[in-house]
N, C-alpha and C positions, 0 to 999 in steps of 0.2 A: 415516307415521302415519295418513294419510287412509284408506287401505284397511283398516288394523287397526280404526280407529274405526267404519268402515262395517260391517265384518263383526261386530264386537262389538255394534253397535246392533241388527242383525237377530237375532243370537242371543239378546240380552237381551229382545227383543220377540216371542219365540215361534217364530222360525224354527229348524228343526233343522239340524244339521250336514249331513245328507243333502241337504236342500233347497238349502242354501248351496253345497255342493260341486258338486251337479248343475247349478245355475244358472251358477256360475263356469265350469265346463267347457264348457257350451253356448255361453256368450257368447264366451269366449276362442277357442274353436275356430272360431267363425264370423268373428271379427275377423281371425284369422290367415289363414283361407281367402280373405278379401277383401283381404288385404294392407294392413290398417289403413285401409280405406276404409269409409265408412258405407253404408247401404242405397241411397243415391243416387249412390255413386261418388266422393264427396268425401273428401279426407284427413281422418282423425280427428285434430284438433289438440288438443282437450282430452280426453285419454284417460280421466282420472278421471271427468269429467263424463259422458262417453259411457257408461262402464262403470256408473256409479251409476244412470243413467237406464235402461239396459238391464236391470240387475239388478232394479230396481223393476218394470219392465214384465214381466219374466219371472215374478216372484212374483205379480203380479196375474193373469197367465194361469194359473198353477198354482192359484191360489185359485178361479178360475172354471171350471177344467177339469172338464167332465162334470157340473156341478151340475144341469143340466137333463136329463141322460141317466140318472143313477142316484140312488137315494134315499140317505139318510144311513147306513143299515145297510151299504151297499156300501162307503162310504168309511172306516168305522171300522176296517176290516182293514188300511188303509194308514197308520195312525198309528204311526210308529216311535218317537216321543218324542225326547227330547234324549239325545245321547251325550256322554260326558265324558271 
């Protein structure tokens, strides 16, 4: 239920399904590539905690991506809204 609650939290706080699925895919594929080791080579023991922190970090990066490179008119074209 922890993962369900986490996903529902982000969806109810403005994240789109596309953002959530993209972030999950990115994180999971990297963890599998590294054979469940963190960036420093240590075993990931608390998988939920690691995933939650990685998801938040990924969203922060998405929020700041390109803000200095492009104006607001550019980003409005990428607003896909919520899918249900």
